[in-house]
MARSEDREN-635772 format. One line per 2 residues: their letters; for each residue x, y, z of N, C-alpha, C, O. Coordinates in steps of 0.2 Angstrom, whole numbers. Atoms other than C-alpha are relative to their C-alpha. Layout:
// MARSEDREN-635772
A	X Y Z X Y Z X Y Z X Y Z; ...
//
This chain:
// MARSEDREN-635772
ME	-7 -2 0 30 434 219 2 2 7 -2 5 10; -2 -2 -7 40 435 235 7 1 0 11 -2 -4
AR	-8 -1 -1 57 441 240 1 -1 8 -2 0 12; -2 2 -7 66 434 255 7 2 2 11 3 -3
AV	-7 -2 -3 81 438 266 1 -5 6 -4 -6 10; -2 5 -6 89 425 278 6 3 4 11 4 1
LR	-6 -1 -5 100 429 293 2 -6 3 -3 -9 7; -1 6 -3 109 414 299 6 1 5 10 6 5
YA	-5 -1 -6 120 412 315 0 6 3 6 8 5; 0 -6 -4 115 428 323 1 -1 7 -3 -6 10
RI	-2 1 -7 122 429 341 -5 3 4 -4 7 8; 6 -2 -4 105 432 349 -5 -5 1 -6 -9 -4
SP	4 5 -1 93 421 357 -7 0 -4 -9 6 -5; 6 0 4 78 415 346 -6 3 4 -11 6 1
RK	6 -3 -4 66 420 361 0 7 -1 -6 10 -1; 0 -7 1 72 438 360 -2 2 -7 -6 8 -7
VS	2 -2 7 70 439 341 -7 -1 -1 -10 3 -4; 7 2 2 52 431 341 -4 6 3 -9 7 0
IV	4 -5 -3 46 445 352 -1 6 -5 -6 9 -5; 0 -6 4 51 459 340 -3 -2 -7 -7 2 -10
LD	3 2 6 45 448 325 -7 0 0 -11 2 -5; 7 0 -1 28 447 332 -3 8 -1 -9 9 -3
LI	2 -7 1 27 467 331 0 1 -7 -5 6 -9; 0 -3 7 31 468 312 -4 -5 -5 -4 -4 -11
RN	3 5 5 22 452 305 -7 3 -3 -11 6 1; 5 -3 4 9 457 292 -1 7 -1 -6 10 -2
KP	0 -7 1 13 475 292 4 2 -7 8 -1 -9; -3 -3 6 18 486 277 8 1 1 10 2 7
AD	-7 -1 -1 37 487 274 2 6 3 7 6 8; -3 -6 -3 39 505 278 -3 1 7 1 4 11
VA	3 -1 -7 28 504 294 5 -5 4 6 -3 10; -5 5 -3 39 488 299 6 4 2 9 3 7
MA	-6 -3 -1 54 498 297 0 6 5 5 6 9; 1 -5 -6 48 513 308 -1 -4 6 2 -1 11
IL	1 4 -6 43 500 321 7 -2 3 8 -1 9; -6 3 -2 60 492 321 5 6 2 9 5 7
KH	-5 -6 -2 69 510 322 -2 2 7 3 4 10; 2 -2 -7 59 514 338 -1 -5 5 -4 -3 10
TP	1 5 -5 59 498 347 7 -1 4 12 -3 0; -6 1 -4 72 497 361 2 -7 2 3 -8 8
KA	-2 7 -1 76 479 359 7 -2 -4 8 1 -9; -6 2 3 93 471 354 -1 -3 -7 3 -2 -12
AS	1 3 7 85 461 340 -2 5 -5 -2 3 -11; 2 -5 6 78 476 331 5 2 -4 4 4 -10
EY	-6 -2 4 95 481 325 1 -6 -5 2 -4 -11; -1 5 5 97 464 317 -5 0 -5 -4 -1 -11
LE	5 0 4 80 464 310 -1 6 -5 -4 5 -11; 0 -6 4 81 482 303 5 -2 -6 3 0 -12
KL	-5 2 5 96 476 293 -3 -5 -5 -2 -5 -11; 3 5 4 87 461 287 -6 2 -4 -6 0 -10
LK	5 -2 3 72 470 282 2 5 -6 -1 4 -12; -3 -3 6 82 482 271 3 -4 -5 2 -3 -11
SA	-2 4 5 90 468 263 -5 -4 -4 -5 -4 -10; 6 3 3 73 460 259 -3 5 -5 -5 3 -11
VA	3 -5 5 67 476 251 4 1 -6 2 2 -11; -5 -1 5 83 478 241 -1 -6 -5 0 -5 -11
NA	1 6 4 80 460 235 -6 0 -4 -6 -1 -10; 7 0 4 62 463 230 1 5 -6 -2 4 -11
EN	-1 -5 5 67 479 221 5 -2 -6 3 -1 -12; -5 2 5 82 473 212 0 -6 -4 1 -7 -10
NH	0 6 3 80 455 209 -7 -2 -3 -7 -6 -8; 6 2 2 61 454 207 -4 5 -3 -10 4 -5
NM	4 -6 3 56 471 200 -7 1 3 -12 3 0; 6 -1 -4 43 473 214 -1 7 2 4 11 2
DV	1 -7 -2 35 490 219 1 0 7 -2 -3 11; -2 -1 -7 43 495 235 -6 3 5 -7 1 10
SR	5 -3 -4 28 505 241 -6 -5 1 -10 -4 6; 6 4 -1 16 490 240 3 -7 4 -1 -11 4
LY	-2 5 -4 27 478 250 -2 -1 7 -3 4 10; 2 1 -7 22 470 266 4 -7 3 6 -11 -1
VA	-4 6 -3 30 457 278 -5 -6 0 -10 -6 5; 5 6 0 20 441 273 2 -5 5 -3 -7 8
EC	-1 5 -5 29 429 284 7 2 3 12 4 0; -7 -1 -4 44 430 297 0 -5 5 -5 -6 9
HV	-1 5 -5 50 416 308 7 0 2 12 1 -2; -7 1 -3 65 412 319 1 -7 2 -4 -10 5
SP	-2 7 -2 73 395 322 7 0 4 11 4 2; -7 0 -3 87 391 334 6 -3 -4 5 -8 -8
GP	-6 2 3 104 389 327 4 -4 5 2 -6 10; -4 3 -4 119 380 335 1 4 7 2 10 6
IL	-1 -3 -6 122 383 353 8 0 2 11 -5 2; -7 0 -2 140 389 359 0 -2 7 -3 2 11
KR	0 2 -7 143 380 375 6 2 3 12 1 1; -6 -3 -3 154 389 387 0 -2 8 -6 -4 10
IR	0 2 -7 159 385 405 3 5 5 7 9 3; -1 -5 -5 159 396 420 3 -3 6 -1 -7 9
PS	-2 3 -6 170 392 435 -5 2 6 -7 8 6; 4 -1 -5 160 391 451 4 -2 7 9 -5 7
AH	-3 2 -7 163 388 470 1 -7 1 -2 -11 -2; -2 7 -2 171 372 477 2 -4 -6 0 -10 -7
GR	-3 4 6 179 367 460 -6 -2 -5 -4 -6 -10; 5 2 5 162 365 451 1 5 -6 4 10 -6
AF	0 -4 7 159 372 433 -8 0 -2 -11 -5 -2; 7 -1 2 142 379 427 0 1 -7 5 4 -10
RI	0 0 7 137 378 409 -4 7 -2 -9 9 1; 3 -6 3 133 394 399 -2 -1 -7 3 -3 -11
NK	2 1 7 123 392 383 -1 7 -4 -5 11 -2; 1 -6 5 126 406 370 -4 -2 -6 -1 -5 -10
RT	4 2 5 112 404 359 0 4 -7 2 10 -6; 0 -3 7 111 408 340 -7 -1 -3 -11 -5 -1
SH	7 0 4 96 411 328 1 0 -7 6 3 -10; 0 -1 7 92 409 310 -7 3 -1 -12 1 1
VT	6 -4 1 79 422 305 -1 0 -8 3 1 -12; 2 -1 7 69 422 289 -6 5 -1 -10 5 3
LV	5 -6 1 59 437 282 -2 -1 -7 2 -1 -12; 2 0 7 48 436 267 -5 6 -1 -10 7 2
LK	4 -6 2 40 451 258 -4 -2 -6 -1 -5 -11; 4 1 6 26 450 246 -4 7 -2 -4 12 2
EK	4 -6 2 16 463 236 -7 0 1 -10 -5 0; 7 -1 -1 -1 469 240 -4 0 -7 -1 4 -11
E	4 -1 7 -14 466 226 -4 6 0 -8 7 -5
//
């Protein structure tokens, strides 16, 4: 049995999210939450909310024991890129890519 939570179209680069995801992969849910609370990265705020949602899904939808949950898998994939233009010298224009992410978090119970 597994409980999952998905965050789509998050306005943060997938590269930044994957750094924080590597910290919590295969950790117990309560340890992962503590890591996210004390990690000074922008992505940890998104992931903390996502982990809370996954724990709530496990508890309410699947009747799983919260104390035995761990982060079984977590991955990030790039979402659509918002393309913006920044004016530059001599009438040129430079492209700014505002990247988005789709993050998936799966919790399972330890046997």
